[in-house]
C-alpha positions in Angstrom: -241.5 -48.9 292.8 -243.6 -46.6 290.7 -242.1 -45.8 287.2 -241.5 -42.2 286.4 -244.3 -41.3 283.8 -241.9 -38.7 282.1 -239.3 -41.3 281.1 -239.1 -42.3 277.5 -239.3 -46.1 277.0 -237.8 -47.7 273.8 -238.7 -51.3 273.1 -237.1 -53.8 270.7 -240.1 -53.3 268.4 -239.3 -49.6 268.2 -235.7 -50.3 267.2 -236.8 -52.8 264.6 -238.9 -50.1 262.9 -236.0 -47.6 262.5 -235.2 -46.9 258.8 -231.9 -45.5 257.5 -231.9 -43.6 254.2 -230.0 -45.6 251.5 -226.9 -44.0 250.0 -226.7 -43.1 246.3 -226.8 -46.1 244.0 -223.3 -47.6 243.7 -221.7 -45.0 245.9 -220.7 -45.5 249.5 -222.0 -42.9 252.0 -219.4 -40.2 252.2 -218.4 -38.7 255.5 -219.4 -35.2 256.2 -217.4 -32.7 254.1 -215.1 -35.4 252.8 -212.9 -34.6 249.8 -215.1 -34.6 246.7 -218.3 -35.2 248.7 -221.3 -32.8 248.2 -222.4 -30.7 251.1 -222.1 -27.2 252.6 -218.7 -25.5 252.3 -218.0 -22.7 254.6 -214.7 -21.5 253.2 -215.2 -18.9 250.5 -218.8 -20.0 249.8 -221.5 -17.6 248.7 -224.2 -18.8 251.0 -228.0 -18.6 250.6 -228.1 -19.2 246.9 -230.6 -21.7 245.6 -229.6 -24.1 242.8 -230.9 -23.5 239.3 -231.0 -20.6 236.9 -232.6 -18.1 239.3 -230.2 -18.8 242.1 -227.2 -18.8 239.8 -228.0 -15.4 238.4 -228.7 -14.0 241.8 -225.3 -15.2 243.0 -223.5 -13.3 240.3 -224.5 -10.0 241.9 -224.9 -11.2 245.5 -221.5 -12.3 246.7 -217.9 -13.2 246.1 -214.9 -11.0 246.2 -215.3 -7.6 244.4 -211.7 -7.8 243.1 -212.5 -11.1 241.3 -214.7 -9.3 238.8 -212.9 -8.9 235.5 -213.7 -5.2 235.0 -212.3 -4.4 238.4 -209.0 -6.1 238.2 -208.5 -5.1 234.6 -209.3 -1.5 235.4 -206.9 -1.5 238.3 -204.2 -3.1 236.2 -204.6 -0.5 233.4 -204.6 2.4 235.9 -201.4 1.3 237.6 -199.6 0.4 234.3 -200.5 3.8 232.8 -199.2 5.7 235.9 -195.9 3.7 235.8 -195.5 4.5 232.1 -196.1 8.2 232.7 -193.8 8.3 235.7 -190.9 6.7 233.7 -191.2 8.9 230.7 -192.4 12.3 232.0 -188.8 13.4 233.1 -187.7 13.0 229.5 -190.8 14.7 228.0 -190.8 18.3 226.7 -193.9 20.3 225.6 -193.4 22.3 222.4 -191.4 22.0 219.2 -188.4 20.2 220.7 -188.4 16.5 221.3 -186.6 14.3 223.8 -186.6 10.6 224.5 -189.7 10.8 226.6 -191.7 12.2 223.7 -190.9 9.2 221.6 -191.3 6.5 224.2 -194.2 7.6 226.4 -197.0 6.2 224.3 -195.3 3.0 223.0 -194.3 2.3 226.7 -197.9 3.0 227.7 -199.2 0.5 225.2 -196.7 -2.1 226.2 -197.3 -1.5 230.0 -201.1 -1.9 229.8 -200.8 -4.9 227.4 -198.6 -6.7 229.9 -200.8 -5.6 232.8 -203.9 -7.0 231.2 -202.3 -10.3 230.3 -200.8 -10.8 233.8 -203.7 -9.6 235.9 -206.1 -12.3 235.0 -203.6 -15.1 235.7 -202.5 -13.5 239.0 -206.2 -13.3 240.1 -206.5 -17.0 239.3 -203.3 -17.7 241.3 -201.5 -19.2 238.3 -197.9 -17.8 238.5 -196.9 -20.1 235.6 -199.5 -18.6 233.3 -198.8 -15.1 234.5 -195.1 -15.4 233.5 -195.8 -17.0 230.2 -198.5 -14.5 229.2 -196.5 -11.6 230.6 -193.4 -12.4 228.4 -195.6 -12.9 225.3 -197.4 -9.6 226.0 -194.1 -7.8 226.5 -192.8 -8.9 223.1 -196.1 -8.1 221.3 -196.5 -4.8 223.2 -193.1 -3.5 222.2 -193.6 -4.4 218.5 -197.2 -3.4 218.2 -196.7 -0.4 220.4 -194.4 1.4 218.0 -196.4 0.2 214.9 -199.7 1.5 216.3 -198.1 4.6 217.7 -197.0 5.5 214.1 -200.6 4.8 212.8 -202.1 6.9 215.6 -199.8 9.8 214.8 -200.7 9.7 211.1 -204.5 9.6 212.0 -204.1 12.4 214.5 -202.2 14.7 212.0 -204.6 14.0 209.2 -207.7 14.6 211.4 -206.4 17.9 212.8 -205.5 19.2 209.3 -209.0 18.3 208.0 -210.7 20.2 210.8 -208.3 23.1 210.7 -209.2 23.7 207.1 -212.9 23.9 207.9 -213.1 25.4 211.4 -211.8 29.0 212.0 -209.5 29.3 215.0 -209.3 25.6 215.5 -207.6 24.8 218.8 -207.4 22.2 221.7 -210.4 24.0 223.3 -212.7 22.9 220.4 -214.6 19.6 220.9 -213.6 18.5 217.4 -210.0 18.5 218.5 -211.0 16.2 221.4 -212.7 13.9 218.9 -209.6 13.6 216.7 -207.5 12.7 219.8 -210.1 10.1 220.9 -209.9 8.4 217.5 -206.1 8.4 217.6 -206.1 6.9 221.1 -208.6 4.2 220.0 -205.7 2.8 217.9 -203.8 2.4 221.2 -206.8 0.6 222.7 -206.8 -1.8 219.7 -203.3 -2.9 220.6 -204.2 -3.6 224.2 -207.2 -5.7 223.2 -205.2 -7.7 220.6 -202.5 -8.6 223.0 -205.1 -9.5 225.7 -206.8 -11.9 223.3 -203.5 -13.4 222.0 -202.2 -14.0 225.5 -205.5 -15.7 226.3 -205.2 -17.8 223.2 -208.7 -17.0 222.0 -209.9 -15.3 218.8 -213.2 -14.3 220.5 -211.4 -12.9 223.5 -209.2 -10.9 221.1 -212.4 -9.5 219.4 -213.9 -8.5 222.8 -210.6 -7.0 223.9 -210.4 -4.9 220.7 -214.0 -3.6 221.1 -213.4 -2.8 224.8 -210.0 -1.3 224.2 -211.3 1.0 221.5 -214.2 2.1 223.7 -212.0 2.7 226.8 -209.1 4.4 225.0 -211.6 6.6 223.1 -213.0 7.9 226.4 -209.5 8.6 227.7 -208.5 10.4 224.6 -211.6 12.5 224.5 -211.1 13.7 228.1 -207.3 14.5 227.7 -207.6 18.0 226.3 -210.4 19.1 228.7 -208.2 17.9 231.6 -205.3 19.9 230.1 -207.4 23.0 230.0 -208.5 22.6 233.6 -205.1 21.8 235.0 -203.2 24.4 233.0 -200.2 22.0 232.6 -199.1 19.3 230.2 -197.6 17.0 232.9 -200.7 16.9 235.0 -203.0 16.4 232.0 -200.7 13.6 230.7 -200.7 11.9 234.0 -204.5 12.1 234.6 -205.3 11.4 230.9 -203.1 8.4 230.7 -204.4 6.9 233.9 -208.0 7.4 232.7 -206.9 5.8 229.4 -205.5 2.7 231.2 -208.4 2.4 233.7 -211.2 3.0 231.2 -209.6 0.5 228.7 -209.5 -2.2 231.3 -213.0 -1.4 232.6 -214.4 -1.5 229.0 -212.7 -4.8 228.1 -214.2 -6.3 231.3 -217.6 -5.0 230.6 -217.6 -5.9 226.9 -216.5 -9.5 227.8 -219.3 -9.8 230.3 -221.9 -8.3 228.1 -221.1 -10.5 225.0 -220.4 -13.8 226.7 -222.3 -16.9 225.6 -221.3 -19.7 228.1 -219.6 -19.3 231.4 -219.0 -20.9 234.8 -219.6 -18.8 237.8 -217.8 -19.8 241.0 -220.2 -19.8 243.9 -218.1 -21.7 246.4 -214.4 -22.1 247.0 -211.3 -19.9 247.0 -212.4 -18.2 243.8 -216.0 -17.5 244.9 -217.3 -14.6 242.8 -215.1 -15.2 239.7 -216.6 -16.1 236.4 -214.8 -18.1 233.7 -216.0 -17.5 230.2 -215.9 -20.6 228.1 -214.0 -19.4 225.0 -212.2 -22.5 223.9 -213.7 -25.7 222.4 -212.1 -27.6 225.3 -211.7 -26.1 228.8 -209.7 -28.1 231.4 -210.4 -27.9 235.1 -207.7 -29.2 237.5 -204.8 -28.7 239.8 -202.3 -28.2 237.0 -201.5 -24.5 236.6 -201.7 -24.7 232.8 -205.4 -25.6 233.1 -207.8 -23.1 231.7 -209.5 -23.2 235.2 -206.8 -23.8 237.8 -208.2 -25.3 241.0 -205.8 -24.7 243.9 -205.7 -25.4 247.6 -207.4 -28.8 247.3 -205.2 -31.9 247.3 -208.2 -34.1 246.2 -208.3 -32.5 242.8 -206.4 -34.2 240.0 -204.1 -32.3 237.5 -206.9 -32.6 234.9 -209.9 -33.4 236.9 -212.7 -32.6 234.4 -213.1 -31.0 231.0 -215.9 -29.0 229.4 -216.2 -29.6 225.7 -218.2 -27.3 223.4 -220.1 -29.4 220.9 -222.1 -27.1 218.6 -224.9 -25.6 220.6 -224.2 -27.8 223.6 -221.5 -28.0 226.4 -220.6 -31.4 227.7 -219.0 -32.1 231.1 -216.5 -35.0 231.1 -215.2 -35.9 234.5 -212.2 -38.2 235.3 -212.2 -37.4 239.1 -215.0 -37.2 241.7 -217.4 -34.7 240.3 -221.0 -33.9 241.3 -223.8 -32.4 239.3 -226.8 -31.3 241.3 -225.5 -33.3 244.2 -225.2 -36.5 242.2 -222.0 -38.2 241.0 -221.4 -37.8 237.3 -218.8 -38.8 234.7 -220.4 -37.4 231.6 -223.3 -35.1 231.0 -224.6 -32.4 228.6 -224.9 -29.3 230.7 -228.0 -27.1 231.0 -228.1 -23.5 232.1 -228.3 -23.4 235.8 -226.5 -26.7 236.5 -224.5 -26.8 239.7 -221.2 -28.6 239.5 -219.0 -29.5 242.5 -215.4 -30.5 242.4 -213.7 -30.8 245.8 -214.3 -27.5 247.6 -215.2 -25.7 244.5 -218.8 -25.1 243.4 -219.6 -23.8 239.9 -222.9 -22.7 238.3 -223.0 -23.2 234.5 -224.8 -20.5 232.6 -225.5 -19.8 229.0 -227.3 -17.0 227.2 -229.8 -19.3 225.6 -230.6 -22.7 227.0 -230.6 -25.5 224.5 -232.7 -28.6 224.7 
């Protein structure tokens, strides 16, 4: 019988020459997509991003959920909170000489509402109900106290500013840009409150500073636009509604933008349930784990320990300390000084560490 020339013949010599790649030193070969093993993740992963600084920076603008960006969820939170504060107080508000309960409560309630909204929004985005409740209660208390204090300060500033301009500008009225500027300065005081509460709830002095800067910027924009809106809408109720919503939204947007612009070190989530979220490393010690109290709460993964890893800021350096299976650049790691562009994988989560200036 003639052999078919197209058949492939494998001899014992061929089998003896087959080589299998060795696993990582000291580590058994993990099954595909096993818990804690490196490899492609389809669920929530921003695909097509190369490791390293260039890939990491590209990822920040290339994928992930739009609503996980801080300026987006803070802006939405401020917008909704401001509308609710206006809706509750407007029925008791009167334009003119007379005053009702709405006149006294509308701005303290506005300050309290946006303070609570900013404190809660971040925790809800990160799926930590425990932190949302704790921060929300703290923000509520601080918002009520600081709301009335800063409302008094803003009123004094507003009255003094108007009197100064009235003495120097003939026929000074709300149609004059100087009037808008005075209101903007007064509203910036309200923005300071929101930023302070946002930072205190986050337990970070630097976050508090960024919150104050962003709050002043956003509230100033809302205050400057209030009187022009009133002139266009020909009504106090409409101008208060629109102006306060602009105040809330612009304050949240500004806080998010200022945080992002002034950050020094951060983790960008390029894979996992929080793909697209960035965590700014404010604290000397940042915990990553399945415990809700962790600074970076990693949920939906049973392989992740309550405190799976920590990132410790040591002067100009950031050190990764891992107690659970953690991979850096695809290799298992327990302790390593991080460099900008490093890719960290914990379970189904992939992070890209970034810093403004890489340190040797």
